[in-house]
HTML snippet that shows the backbone in 3Dmol.js (N, CA, C, O; Angstrom):
<script src="https://3Dmol.org/build/3Dmol-min.js"></script>
<div id="view" style="width:600px;height:400px;position:relative"></div>
<script>
const pdb = `
ATOM      1  N   MET A   1     -23.761 -12.233   2.379  1.00  0.00           N
ATOM      2  CA  MET A   1     -24.262 -11.282   3.166  1.00  0.00           C
ATOM      3  C   MET A   1     -25.448 -10.697   2.478  1.00  0.00           C
ATOM      4  O   MET A   1     -25.186 -10.458   1.299  1.00  0.00           O
ATOM      5  N   ARG A   2     -26.473 -10.436   2.769  1.00  0.00           N
ATOM      6  CA  ARG A   2     -27.597  -9.632   2.175  1.00  0.00           C
ATOM      7  C   ARG A   2     -27.703  -8.315   2.810  1.00  0.00           C
ATOM      8  O   ARG A   2     -27.707  -8.146   4.029  1.00  0.00           O
ATOM      9  N   LEU A   3     -27.792  -7.332   1.871  1.00  0.00           N
ATOM     10  CA  LEU A   3     -27.802  -5.951   2.380  1.00  0.00           C
ATOM     11  C   LEU A   3     -29.105  -5.370   1.829  1.00  0.00           C
ATOM     12  O   LEU A   3     -29.644  -6.109   1.005  1.00  0.00           O
ATOM     13  N   LYS A   4     -29.790  -4.131   2.106  1.00  0.00           N
ATOM     14  CA  LYS A   4     -30.937  -3.673   1.633  1.00  0.00           C
ATOM     15  C   LYS A   4     -30.274  -2.389   1.180  1.00  0.00           C
ATOM     16  O   LYS A   4     -29.243  -1.849   1.583  1.00  0.00           O
ATOM     17  N   VAL A   5     -31.338  -1.958   0.014  1.00  0.00           N
ATOM     18  CA  VAL A   5     -31.085  -0.548  -0.458  1.00  0.00           C
ATOM     19  C   VAL A   5     -32.037   0.120   0.349  1.00  0.00           C
ATOM     20  O   VAL A   5     -33.131  -0.350   0.659  1.00  0.00           O
ATOM     21  N   SER A   6     -31.432   1.640   0.808  1.00  0.00           N
ATOM     22  CA  SER A   6     -32.502   2.472   1.618  1.00  0.00           C
ATOM     23  C   SER A   6     -33.304   3.197   0.557  1.00  0.00           C
ATOM     24  O   SER A   6     -33.067   2.834  -0.595  1.00  0.00           O
ATOM     25  N   ASP A   7     -34.229   4.174   0.723  1.00  0.00           N
ATOM     26  CA  ASP A   7     -35.096   4.876   0.011  1.00  0.00           C
ATOM     27  C   ASP A   7     -34.397   5.848  -0.871  1.00  0.00           C
ATOM     28  O   ASP A   7     -34.901   6.284  -1.906  1.00  0.00           O
ATOM     29  N   ASP A   8     -33.224   6.173  -0.429  1.00  0.00           N
ATOM     30  CA  ASP A   8     -32.613   7.195  -1.194  1.00  0.00           C
ATOM     31  C   ASP A   8     -31.520   6.407  -2.089  1.00  0.00           C
ATOM     32  O   ASP A   8     -30.857   7.101  -2.860  1.00  0.00           O
ATOM     33  N   GLY A   9     -31.314   5.234  -2.057  1.00  0.00           N
ATOM     34  CA  GLY A   9     -30.418   4.601  -3.044  1.00  0.00           C
ATOM     35  C   GLY A   9     -29.300   4.251  -2.234  1.00  0.00           C
ATOM     36  O   GLY A   9     -28.349   3.961  -2.961  1.00  0.00           O
ATOM     37  N   ARG A  10     -29.066   4.172  -1.192  1.00  0.00           N
ATOM     38  CA  ARG A  10     -27.855   3.715  -0.266  1.00  0.00           C
ATOM     39  C   ARG A  10     -27.539   2.350   0.137  1.00  0.00           C
ATOM     40  O   ARG A  10     -28.425   1.566   0.479  1.00  0.00           O
ATOM     41  N   ILE A  11     -26.438   2.075   0.111  1.00  0.00           N
ATOM     42  CA  ILE A  11     -26.175   0.657   0.634  1.00  0.00           C
ATOM     43  C   ILE A  11     -25.348   0.645   1.723  1.00  0.00           C
ATOM     44  O   ILE A  11     -24.230   1.123   1.529  1.00  0.00           O
ATOM     45  N   VAL A  12     -25.616   0.190   2.913  1.00  0.00           N
ATOM     46  CA  VAL A  12     -24.665   0.561   3.971  1.00  0.00           C
ATOM     47  C   VAL A  12     -23.954  -1.175   4.141  1.00  0.00           C
ATOM     48  O   VAL A  12     -24.500  -2.253   4.376  1.00  0.00           O
ATOM     49  N   LEU A  13     -22.520  -0.789   3.896  1.00  0.00           N
ATOM     50  CA  LEU A  13     -21.746  -2.017   4.467  1.00  0.00           C
ATOM     51  C   LEU A  13     -21.529  -2.197   5.803  1.00  0.00           C
ATOM     52  O   LEU A  13     -21.090  -1.331   6.559  1.00  0.00           O
ATOM     53  N   ASN A  14     -21.909  -3.592   6.176  1.00  0.00           N
ATOM     54  CA  ASN A  14     -21.519  -3.289   7.714  1.00  0.00           C
ATOM     55  C   ASN A  14     -19.938  -3.803   8.152  1.00  0.00           C
ATOM     56  O   ASN A  14     -19.085  -4.160   7.340  1.00  0.00           O
ATOM     57  N   ARG A  15     -19.775  -3.752   9.574  1.00  0.00           N
ATOM     58  CA  ARG A  15     -18.446  -3.415   9.924  1.00  0.00           C
ATOM     59  C   ARG A  15     -17.838  -4.952   9.562  1.00  0.00           C
ATOM     60  O   ARG A  15     -16.615  -4.931   9.420  1.00  0.00           O
ATOM     61  N   ASP A  16     -18.356  -6.052   9.416  1.00  0.00           N
ATOM     62  CA  ASP A  16     -17.706  -7.060   9.165  1.00  0.00           C
ATOM     63  C   ASP A  16     -17.455  -7.550   7.903  1.00  0.00           C
ATOM     64  O   ASP A  16     -16.916  -8.616   7.607  1.00  0.00           O
ATOM     65  N   VAL A  17     -17.945  -6.570   7.086  1.00  0.00           N
ATOM     66  CA  VAL A  17     -17.495  -6.175   5.285  1.00  0.00           C
ATOM     67  C   VAL A  17     -16.428  -5.272   5.414  1.00  0.00           C
ATOM     68  O   VAL A  17     -15.357  -5.569   4.885  1.00  0.00           O
ATOM     69  N   LEU A  18     -16.557  -4.108   6.094  1.00  0.00           N
ATOM     70  CA  LEU A  18     -15.493  -3.161   6.134  1.00  0.00           C
ATOM     71  C   LEU A  18     -14.021  -3.529   6.504  1.00  0.00           C
ATOM     72  O   LEU A  18     -13.023  -3.243   5.843  1.00  0.00           O
ATOM     73  N   GLU A  19     -14.067  -4.174   7.610  1.00  0.00           N
ATOM     74  CA  GLU A  19     -12.853  -4.261   8.643  1.00  0.00           C
ATOM     75  C   GLU A  19     -12.035  -5.436   7.839  1.00  0.00           C
ATOM     76  O   GLU A  19     -10.814  -5.302   7.921  1.00  0.00           O
ATOM     77  N   PRO A  20     -12.446  -6.451   7.152  1.00  0.00           N
ATOM     78  CA  PRO A  20     -11.586  -7.122   6.427  1.00  0.00           C
ATOM     79  C   PRO A  20     -10.929  -6.584   5.189  1.00  0.00           C
ATOM     80  O   PRO A  20      -9.909  -7.132   4.770  1.00  0.00           O
ATOM     81  N   LEU A  21     -11.387  -5.666   4.649  1.00  0.00           N
ATOM     82  CA  LEU A  21     -11.119  -4.778   3.531  1.00  0.00           C
ATOM     83  C   LEU A  21     -10.371  -3.800   3.688  1.00  0.00           C
ATOM     84  O   LEU A  21      -9.792  -3.234   2.761  1.00  0.00           O
ATOM     85  N   GLY A  22     -10.286  -3.443   5.048  1.00  0.00           N
ATOM     86  CA  GLY A  22      -9.434  -2.314   5.569  1.00  0.00           C
ATOM     87  C   GLY A  22      -9.870  -0.790   5.303  1.00  0.00           C
ATOM     88  O   GLY A  22      -9.214   0.252   5.298  1.00  0.00           O
ATOM     89  N   LEU A  23     -11.454  -1.106   5.047  1.00  0.00           N
ATOM     90  CA  LEU A  23     -11.922   0.488   4.649  1.00  0.00           C
ATOM     91  C   LEU A  23     -12.566   1.133   5.971  1.00  0.00           C
ATOM     92  O   LEU A  23     -13.105   0.501   6.879  1.00  0.00           O
ATOM     93  N   GLY A  24     -12.417   2.361   5.899  1.00  0.00           N
ATOM     94  CA  GLY A  24     -13.056   3.239   7.112  1.00  0.00           C
ATOM     95  C   GLY A  24     -13.521   4.402   6.299  1.00  0.00           C
ATOM     96  O   GLY A  24     -13.426   4.393   5.071  1.00  0.00           O
ATOM     97  N   PRO A  25     -14.051   5.459   7.007  1.00  0.00           N
ATOM     98  CA  PRO A  25     -14.525   6.674   6.663  1.00  0.00           C
ATOM     99  C   PRO A  25     -13.676   7.302   5.762  1.00  0.00           C
ATOM    100  O   PRO A  25     -12.495   7.451   6.078  1.00  0.00           O
ATOM    101  N   GLY A  26     -14.109   7.717   4.631  1.00  0.00           N
ATOM    102  CA  GLY A  26     -13.468   8.891   3.605  1.00  0.00           C
ATOM    103  C   GLY A  26     -12.709   7.769   2.514  1.00  0.00           C
ATOM    104  O   GLY A  26     -12.250   8.302   1.504  1.00  0.00           O
ATOM    105  N   ASP A  27     -12.543   6.319   2.623  1.00  0.00           N
ATOM    106  CA  ASP A  27     -12.180   5.457   1.895  1.00  0.00           C
ATOM    107  C   ASP A  27     -12.853   5.427   0.421  1.00  0.00           C
ATOM    108  O   ASP A  27     -13.957   5.958   0.302  1.00  0.00           O
ATOM    109  N   GLU A  28     -12.306   4.894  -0.585  1.00  0.00           N
ATOM    110  CA  GLU A  28     -13.178   4.921  -1.694  1.00  0.00           C
ATOM    111  C   GLU A  28     -12.953   3.358  -2.079  1.00  0.00           C
ATOM    112  O   GLU A  28     -12.143   2.574  -1.584  1.00  0.00           O
ATOM    113  N   VAL A  29     -14.062   3.099  -3.276  1.00  0.00           N
ATOM    114  CA  VAL A  29     -14.430   1.732  -3.616  1.00  0.00           C
ATOM    115  C   VAL A  29     -14.777   1.969  -5.012  1.00  0.00           C
ATOM    116  O   VAL A  29     -15.433   2.927  -5.423  1.00  0.00           O
ATOM    117  N   ASP A  30     -14.121   0.705  -5.944  1.00  0.00           N
ATOM    118  CA  ASP A  30     -14.964   1.009  -7.340  1.00  0.00           C
ATOM    119  C   ASP A  30     -15.749   0.019  -7.680  1.00  0.00           C
ATOM    120  O   ASP A  30     -15.351  -1.134  -7.516  1.00  0.00           O
ATOM    121  N   VAL A  31     -16.912   0.256  -8.176  1.00  0.00           N
ATOM    122  CA  VAL A  31     -17.828  -0.633  -8.515  1.00  0.00           C
ATOM    123  C   VAL A  31     -18.002  -0.767  -9.810  1.00  0.00           C
ATOM    124  O   VAL A  31     -18.372   0.132 -10.566  1.00  0.00           O
ATOM    125  N   ASP A  32     -17.700  -2.085 -10.163  1.00  0.00           N
ATOM    126  CA  ASP A  32     -17.950  -2.444 -11.873  1.00  0.00           C
ATOM    127  C   ASP A  32     -19.588  -3.146 -11.857  1.00  0.00           C
ATOM    128  O   ASP A  32     -20.050  -3.776 -10.905  1.00  0.00           O
ATOM    129  N   VAL A  33     -20.185  -2.906 -12.940  1.00  0.00           N
ATOM    130  CA  VAL A  33     -21.489  -3.464 -13.163  1.00  0.00           C
ATOM    131  C   VAL A  33     -21.269  -4.338 -14.257  1.00  0.00           C
ATOM    132  O   VAL A  33     -20.845  -3.871 -15.315  1.00  0.00           O
ATOM    133  N   MET A  34     -21.496  -5.511 -14.137  1.00  0.00           N
ATOM    134  CA  MET A  34     -21.148  -6.530 -15.281  1.00  0.00           C
ATOM    135  C   MET A  34     -22.380  -7.353 -15.838  1.00  0.00           C
ATOM    136  O   MET A  34     -23.321  -7.421 -15.047  1.00  0.00           O
ATOM    137  N   PRO A  35     -22.503  -7.822 -16.733  1.00  0.00           N
ATOM    138  CA  PRO A  35     -23.734  -8.743 -17.058  1.00  0.00           C
ATOM    139  C   PRO A  35     -24.376  -9.372 -15.984  1.00  0.00           C
ATOM    140  O   PRO A  35     -23.964  -9.589 -14.844  1.00  0.00           O
ATOM    141  N   ARG A  36     -25.701  -9.695 -16.645  1.00  0.00           N
ATOM    142  CA  ARG A  36     -26.437 -10.832 -15.677  1.00  0.00           C
ATOM    143  C   ARG A  36     -26.775 -10.166 -14.117  1.00  0.00           C
ATOM    144  O   ARG A  36     -26.873 -10.824 -13.082  1.00  0.00           O
ATOM    145  N   HIS A  37     -26.903  -8.893 -14.231  1.00  0.00           N
ATOM    146  CA  HIS A  37     -26.896  -8.220 -12.552  1.00  0.00           C
ATOM    147  C   HIS A  37     -25.897  -8.573 -11.624  1.00  0.00           C
ATOM    148  O   HIS A  37     -26.200  -8.790 -10.451  1.00  0.00           O
ATOM    149  N   ARG A  38     -24.853  -8.645 -11.988  1.00  0.00           N
ATOM    150  CA  ARG A  38     -23.614  -8.909 -11.218  1.00  0.00           C
ATOM    151  C   ARG A  38     -22.776  -7.325 -11.156  1.00  0.00           C
ATOM    152  O   ARG A  38     -22.651  -6.393 -11.951  1.00  0.00           O
ATOM    153  N   THR A  39     -22.299  -7.613  -9.743  1.00  0.00           N
ATOM    154  CA  THR A  39     -21.121  -6.478  -9.577  1.00  0.00           C
ATOM    155  C   THR A  39     -20.161  -6.856  -9.156  1.00  0.00           C
ATOM    156  O   THR A  39     -20.165  -8.002  -8.706  1.00  0.00           O
ATOM    157  N   SER A  40     -18.831  -6.009  -9.114  1.00  0.00           N
ATOM    158  CA  SER A  40     -17.697  -6.620  -8.446  1.00  0.00           C
ATOM    159  C   SER A  40     -17.331  -4.987  -7.670  1.00  0.00           C
ATOM    160  O   SER A  40     -17.708  -3.903  -8.116  1.00  0.00           O
ATOM    161  N   LEU A  41     -16.691  -5.161  -6.699  1.00  0.00           N
ATOM    162  CA  LEU A  41     -16.327  -3.976  -5.903  1.00  0.00           C
ATOM    163  C   LEU A  41     -14.706  -4.337  -5.730  1.00  0.00           C
ATOM    164  O   LEU A  41     -14.192  -5.443  -5.563  1.00  0.00           O
ATOM    165  N   HIS A  42     -14.210  -3.298  -5.808  1.00  0.00           N
ATOM    166  CA  HIS A  42     -12.536  -3.136  -5.488  1.00  0.00           C
ATOM    167  C   HIS A  42     -12.223  -1.976  -4.590  1.00  0.00           C
ATOM    168  O   HIS A  42     -12.683  -0.841  -4.706  1.00  0.00           O
ATOM    169  N   VAL A  43     -11.447  -2.370  -3.751  1.00  0.00           N
ATOM    170  CA  VAL A  43     -10.921  -1.254  -2.813  1.00  0.00           C
ATOM    171  C   VAL A  43      -9.986  -0.316  -3.688  1.00  0.00           C
ATOM    172  O   VAL A  43      -9.237  -0.830  -4.519  1.00  0.00           O
ATOM    173  N   VAL A  44     -10.020   0.796  -3.539  1.00  0.00           N
ATOM    174  CA  VAL A  44      -8.994   1.975  -4.350  1.00  0.00           C
ATOM    175  C   VAL A  44      -8.213   1.909  -3.474  1.00  0.00           C
ATOM    176  O   VAL A  44      -8.539   1.821  -2.290  1.00  0.00           O
ATOM    177  N   ALA A  45      -6.898   1.944  -3.945  1.00  0.00           N
ATOM    178  CA  ALA A  45      -5.691   1.988  -3.203  1.00  0.00           C
ATOM    179  C   ALA A  45      -5.448   3.450  -2.614  1.00  0.00           C
ATOM    180  O   ALA A  45      -5.711   4.443  -3.292  1.00  0.00           O
ATOM    181  N   LYS A  46      -4.932   3.538  -1.317  1.00  0.00           N
ATOM    182  CA  LYS A  46      -4.756   4.717  -0.623  1.00  0.00           C
ATOM    183  C   LYS A  46      -3.613   5.619  -1.123  1.00  0.00           C
ATOM    184  O   LYS A  46      -2.529   5.116  -1.418  1.00  0.00           O
ATOM    185  N   THR A  47      -3.790   6.673  -1.203  1.00  0.00           N
ATOM    186  CA  THR A  47      -2.285   7.480  -1.607  1.00  0.00           C
ATOM    187  C   THR A  47      -1.952   8.300  -0.759  1.00  0.00           C
ATOM    188  O   THR A  47      -2.900   8.587  -0.028  1.00  0.00           O
ATOM    189  N   ARG A  48      -0.897   8.889  -0.483  1.00  0.00           N
ATOM    190  CA  ARG A  48      -0.358   9.801   0.513  1.00  0.00           C
ATOM    191  C   ARG A  48       0.396  10.783  -0.005  1.00  0.00           C
ATOM    192  O   ARG A  48       0.934  10.600  -1.097  1.00  0.00           O
ATOM    193  N   PRO A  49       0.535  11.795   0.579  1.00  0.00           N
ATOM    194  CA  PRO A  49       1.266  13.007  -0.007  1.00  0.00           C
ATOM    195  C   PRO A  49       2.700  12.699  -0.195  1.00  0.00           C
ATOM    196  O   PRO A  49       3.201  11.913   0.610  1.00  0.00           O
ATOM    197  N   ILE A  50       3.443  13.198  -1.137  1.00  0.00           N
ATOM    198  CA  ILE A  50       4.830  12.873  -1.119  1.00  0.00           C
ATOM    199  C   ILE A  50       5.885  13.306   0.009  1.00  0.00           C
ATOM    200  O   ILE A  50       7.004  12.833   0.212  1.00  0.00           O
ATOM    201  N   GLU A  51       5.320  14.181   0.582  1.00  0.00           N
ATOM    202  CA  GLU A  51       5.919  14.901   1.778  1.00  0.00           C
ATOM    203  C   GLU A  51       5.993  13.895   2.967  1.00  0.00           C
ATOM    204  O   GLU A  51       6.794  14.044   3.890  1.00  0.00           O
ATOM    205  N   SER A  52       5.095  12.847   2.886  1.00  0.00           N
ATOM    206  CA  SER A  52       5.117  11.910   4.107  1.00  0.00           C
ATOM    207  C   SER A  52       6.233  10.981   3.557  1.00  0.00           C
ATOM    208  O   SER A  52       6.603  10.188   4.423  1.00  0.00           O
ATOM    209  N   LEU A  53       6.917  10.838   2.295  1.00  0.00           N
ATOM    210  CA  LEU A  53       8.047  10.022   2.305  1.00  0.00           C
ATOM    211  C   LEU A  53       9.346  10.715   2.819  1.00  0.00           C
ATOM    212  O   LEU A  53      10.346   9.997   2.799  1.00  0.00           O
ATOM    213  N   PHE A  54       9.484  11.857   3.228  1.00  0.00           N
ATOM    214  CA  PHE A  54      10.552  12.716   3.337  1.00  0.00           C
ATOM    215  C   PHE A  54      11.196  12.002   4.574  1.00  0.00           C
ATOM    216  O   PHE A  54      10.479  11.637   5.506  1.00  0.00           O
ATOM    217  N   GLY A  55      12.392  11.827   4.580  1.00  0.00           N
ATOM    218  CA  GLY A  55      13.271  11.260   5.848  1.00  0.00           C
ATOM    219  C   GLY A  55      12.630   9.834   6.277  1.00  0.00           C
ATOM    220  O   GLY A  55      12.559   9.451   7.445  1.00  0.00           O
ATOM    221  N   MET A  56      12.106   8.999   4.978  1.00  0.00           N
ATOM    222  CA  MET A  56      12.026   7.753   5.423  1.00  0.00           C
ATOM    223  C   MET A  56      13.064   6.865   5.641  1.00  0.00           C
ATOM    224  O   MET A  56      12.949   5.910   6.410  1.00  0.00           O
ATOM    225  N   PHE A  57      14.167   7.139   4.958  1.00  0.00           N
ATOM    226  CA  PHE A  57      15.477   6.218   5.382  1.00  0.00           C
ATOM    227  C   PHE A  57      16.320   6.801   6.287  1.00  0.00           C
ATOM    228  O   PHE A  57      17.390   6.251   6.547  1.00  0.00           O
ATOM    229  N   SER A  58      15.919   8.107   6.947  1.00  0.00           N
ATOM    230  CA  SER A  58      16.867   8.639   7.633  1.00  0.00           C
ATOM    231  C   SER A  58      17.429   7.822   8.807  1.00  0.00           C
ATOM    232  O   SER A  58      18.545   8.062   9.269  1.00  0.00           O
ATOM    233  N   HIS A  59      16.570   6.779   9.312  1.00  0.00           N
ATOM    234  CA  HIS A  59      17.139   5.919  10.445  1.00  0.00           C
ATOM    235  C   HIS A  59      17.919   4.704  10.091  1.00  0.00           C
ATOM    236  O   HIS A  59      18.389   3.916  10.912  1.00  0.00           O
ATOM    237  N   LYS A  60      18.021   4.617   8.735  1.00  0.00           N
ATOM    238  CA  LYS A  60      18.656   3.424   8.215  1.00  0.00           C
ATOM    239  C   LYS A  60      20.203   3.372   8.351  1.00  0.00           C
ATOM    240  O   LYS A  60      20.789   2.303   8.522  1.00  0.00           O
ATOM    241  N   ALA A  61      20.873   4.622   8.266  1.00  0.00           N
ATOM    242  CA  ALA A  61      22.058   4.626   8.290  1.00  0.00           C
ATOM    243  C   ALA A  61      22.847   5.644   9.257  1.00  0.00           C
ATOM    244  O   ALA A  61      22.437   6.805   9.239  1.00  0.00           O
ATOM    245  N   ASP A  62      23.793   5.379   9.992  1.00  0.00           N
ATOM    246  CA  ASP A  62      24.692   5.919  10.825  1.00  0.00           C
ATOM    247  C   ASP A  62      25.221   7.364  10.646  1.00  0.00           C
ATOM    248  O   ASP A  62      25.385   8.209  11.526  1.00  0.00           O
ATOM    249  N   ARG A  63      25.494   7.486   9.080  1.00  0.00           N
ATOM    250  CA  ARG A  63      26.057   8.812   8.506  1.00  0.00           C
ATOM    251  C   ARG A  63      25.839   8.655   7.309  1.00  0.00           C
ATOM    252  O   ARG A  63      25.590   7.589   6.747  1.00  0.00           O
ATOM    253  N   PRO A  64      25.924   9.790   6.806  1.00  0.00           N
ATOM    254  CA  PRO A  64      25.946  10.010   5.109  1.00  0.00           C
ATOM    255  C   PRO A  64      26.784   9.110   4.552  1.00  0.00           C
ATOM    256  O   PRO A  64      27.787   8.769   5.180  1.00  0.00           O
ATOM    257  N   HIS A  65      26.543   8.646   3.441  1.00  0.00           N
ATOM    258  CA  HIS A  65      27.445   7.815   2.537  1.00  0.00           C
ATOM    259  C   HIS A  65      27.724   8.644   1.407  1.00  0.00           C
ATOM    260  O   HIS A  65      26.906   9.423   0.918  1.00  0.00           O
ATOM    261  N   THR A  66      29.195   8.419   0.895  1.00  0.00           N
ATOM    262  CA  THR A  66      29.574   9.295  -0.328  1.00  0.00           C
ATOM    263  C   THR A  66      29.227   8.447  -1.385  1.00  0.00           C
ATOM    264  O   THR A  66      29.135   7.222  -1.302  1.00  0.00           O
ATOM    265  N   LEU A  67      29.001   9.258  -2.567  1.00  0.00           N
ATOM    266  CA  LEU A  67      28.646   8.640  -3.611  1.00  0.00           C
ATOM    267  C   LEU A  67      29.485   7.426  -3.944  1.00  0.00           C
ATOM    268  O   LEU A  67      28.990   6.421  -4.454  1.00  0.00           O
ATOM    269  N   GLU A  68      30.779   7.544  -3.640  1.00  0.00           N
ATOM    270  CA  GLU A  68      31.790   6.418  -4.219  1.00  0.00           C
ATOM    271  C   GLU A  68      31.312   5.195  -3.158  1.00  0.00           C
ATOM    272  O   GLU A  68      31.493   4.025  -3.493  1.00  0.00           O
ATOM    273  N   GLU A  69      30.796   5.472  -2.076  1.00  0.00           N
ATOM    274  CA  GLU A  69      30.610   4.199  -1.208  1.00  0.00           C
ATOM    275  C   GLU A  69      29.419   3.729  -1.674  1.00  0.00           C
ATOM    276  O   GLU A  69      29.347   2.502  -1.594  1.00  0.00           O
ATOM    277  N   ILE A  70      28.300   4.353  -2.207  1.00  0.00           N
ATOM    278  CA  ILE A  70      27.300   3.689  -2.592  1.00  0.00           C
ATOM    279  C   ILE A  70      27.458   3.114  -4.083  1.00  0.00           C
ATOM    280  O   ILE A  70      26.565   2.400  -4.540  1.00  0.00           O
ATOM    281  N   LYS A  71      28.276   3.339  -4.627  1.00  0.00           N
ATOM    282  CA  LYS A  71      28.722   2.735  -6.157  1.00  0.00           C
ATOM    283  C   LYS A  71      29.108   1.501  -5.583  1.00  0.00           C
ATOM    284  O   LYS A  71      28.443   0.489  -5.802  1.00  0.00           O
ATOM    285  N   GLU A  72      30.223   1.484  -4.795  1.00  0.00           N
ATOM    286  CA  GLU A  72      30.843   0.489  -4.330  1.00  0.00           C
ATOM    287  C   GLU A  72      29.731  -0.611  -3.840  1.00  0.00           C
ATOM    288  O   GLU A  72      29.628  -1.699  -4.407  1.00  0.00           O
ATOM    289  N   ALA A  73      29.099  -0.312  -2.987  1.00  0.00           N
ATOM    290  CA  ALA A  73      28.171  -0.979  -2.455  1.00  0.00           C
ATOM    291  C   ALA A  73      27.244  -1.876  -3.520  1.00  0.00           C
ATOM    292  O   ALA A  73      27.024  -3.086  -3.472  1.00  0.00           O
ATOM    293  N   ILE A  74      26.828  -1.014  -4.381  1.00  0.00           N
ATOM    294  CA  ILE A  74      25.914  -1.406  -5.337  1.00  0.00           C
ATOM    295  C   ILE A  74      26.679  -2.566  -6.400  1.00  0.00           C
ATOM    296  O   ILE A  74      26.155  -3.573  -6.876  1.00  0.00           O
ATOM    297  N   ALA A  75      28.017  -2.092  -6.588  1.00  0.00           N
ATOM    298  CA  ALA A  75      28.695  -3.005  -7.538  1.00  0.00           C
ATOM    299  C   ALA A  75      28.845  -4.511  -6.635  1.00  0.00           C
ATOM    300  O   ALA A  75      28.658  -5.626  -7.124  1.00  0.00           O
ATOM    301  N   ALA A  76      29.207  -4.239  -5.280  1.00  0.00           N
ATOM    302  CA  ALA A  76      29.463  -5.714  -4.436  1.00  0.00           C
ATOM    303  C   ALA A  76      28.134  -6.337  -4.540  1.00  0.00           C
ATOM    304  O   ALA A  76      28.152  -7.476  -5.008  1.00  0.00           O
ATOM    305  N   GLY A  77      27.077  -5.896  -4.240  1.00  0.00           N
ATOM    306  CA  GLY A  77      25.729  -6.537  -4.375  1.00  0.00           C
ATOM    307  C   GLY A  77      25.389  -7.168  -5.655  1.00  0.00           C
ATOM    308  O   GLY A  77      24.724  -8.203  -5.685  1.00  0.00           O
ATOM    309  N   TYR A  78      25.852  -6.539  -6.799  1.00  0.00           N
ATOM    310  CA  TYR A  78      25.416  -6.833  -8.120  1.00  0.00           C
ATOM    311  C   TYR A  78      26.523  -8.040  -8.246  1.00  0.00           C
ATOM    312  O   TYR A  78      26.125  -9.043  -8.839  1.00  0.00           O
ATOM    313  N   ALA A  79      27.793  -8.049  -7.778  1.00  0.00           N
ATOM    314  CA  ALA A  79      28.630  -9.118  -7.844  1.00  0.00           C
ATOM    315  C   ALA A  79      28.258 -10.382  -6.852  1.00  0.00           C
ATOM    316  O   ALA A  79      28.949 -11.396  -6.753  1.00  0.00           O
ATOM    317  N   GLY A  80      27.243 -10.171  -6.259  1.00  0.00           N
ATOM    318  CA  GLY A  80      27.147 -11.233  -5.227  1.00  0.00           C
ATOM    319  C   GLY A  80      27.995 -11.282  -4.041  1.00  0.00           C
ATOM    320  O   GLY A  80      27.999 -12.302  -3.352  1.00  0.00           O
ATOM    321  N   GLU A  81      28.744 -10.227  -3.728  1.00  0.00           N
ATOM    322  CA  GLU A  81      29.627 -10.334  -2.843  1.00  0.00           C
ATOM    323  C   GLU A  81      28.770 -10.139  -1.205  1.00  0.00           C
ATOM    324  O   GLU A  81      29.236 -10.539  -0.138  1.00  0.00           O
ATOM    325  N   ILE A  82      27.583  -9.504  -1.362  1.00  0.00           N
ATOM    326  CA  ILE A  82      26.772  -9.171  -0.446  1.00  0.00           C
ATOM    327  C   ILE A  82      25.459 -10.258  -0.424  1.00  0.00           C
ATOM    328  O   ILE A  82      24.887 -10.496  -1.488  1.00  0.00           O
ATOM    329  N   ASP A  83      25.014 -10.897   0.825  1.00  0.00           N
ATOM    330  CA  ASP A  83      24.089 -11.750   1.049  1.00  0.00           C
ATOM    331  C   ASP A  83      22.838 -10.517   1.143  1.00  0.00           C
ATOM    332  O   ASP A  83      22.962  -9.557   1.902  1.00  0.00           O
ATOM    333  N   PRO A  84      21.969 -10.655   0.502  1.00  0.00           N
ATOM    334  CA  PRO A  84      20.653  -9.600   0.923  1.00  0.00           C
ATOM    335  C   PRO A  84      19.988 -10.178   1.949  1.00  0.00           C
ATOM    336  O   PRO A  84      19.211  -9.443   2.558  1.00  0.00           O
ATOM    337  N   ASP A  85      20.108 -11.504   2.363  1.00  0.00           N
ATOM    338  CA  ASP A  85      19.495 -11.835   3.964  1.00  0.00           C
ATOM    339  C   ASP A  85      20.155 -11.866   5.141  1.00  0.00           C
ATOM    340  O   ASP A  85      19.772 -12.417   6.174  1.00  0.00           O
ATOM    341  N   GLU A  86      21.386 -11.124   4.925  1.00  0.00           N
ATOM    342  CA  GLU A  86      22.334 -11.292   6.071  1.00  0.00           C
ATOM    343  C   GLU A  86      22.074 -10.032   6.682  1.00  0.00           C
ATOM    344  O   GLU A  86      22.071  -8.996   6.017  1.00  0.00           O
ATOM    345  N   PRO A  87      21.881 -10.055   7.764  1.00  0.00           N
ATOM    346  CA  PRO A  87      21.533  -8.850   8.805  1.00  0.00           C
ATOM    347  C   PRO A  87      22.642  -7.955   8.708  1.00  0.00           C
ATOM    348  O   PRO A  87      23.764  -8.459   8.672  1.00  0.00           O
ATOM    349  N   LYS A  88      22.500  -6.503   8.653  1.00  0.00           N
ATOM    350  CA  LYS A  88      23.409  -5.430   8.507  1.00  0.00           C
ATOM    351  C   LYS A  88      23.960  -5.231   9.983  1.00  0.00           C
ATOM    352  O   LYS A  88      23.241  -5.292  10.980  1.00  0.00           O
ATOM    353  N   SER A  89      25.237  -5.000   9.998  1.00  0.00           N
ATOM    354  CA  SER A  89      25.985  -4.736  11.207  1.00  0.00           C
ATOM    355  C   SER A  89      25.895  -3.022  11.662  1.00  0.00           C
ATOM    356  O   SER A  89      26.476  -2.620  12.669  1.00  0.00           O
TER     357      SER A  89
END
`;
const viewer = $3Dmol.createViewer("view");
viewer.addModel(pdb, "pdb");
viewer.setStyle({}, {cartoon: {color: "spectrum"}});
viewer.zoomTo();
viewer.render();
</script>
């Protein structure tokens, strides 16, 4: 795809470039300038505030588990007594 540089030095990426990259307004890209008039464009990974993670596992358990229950589950998984692909009941 060929793009044109505007008078003020901007290059506009068309929607057919932006969509496959998952880019939208406010997203960032890194541009690396390489030898022989080549460049490389990389999408900057999106970050989110730590607060967005609060409660992310709250729907996974029907009740809070004790530390002893958690330790037992870890030991059982490590010992191979729990199949990680088996659906939880």
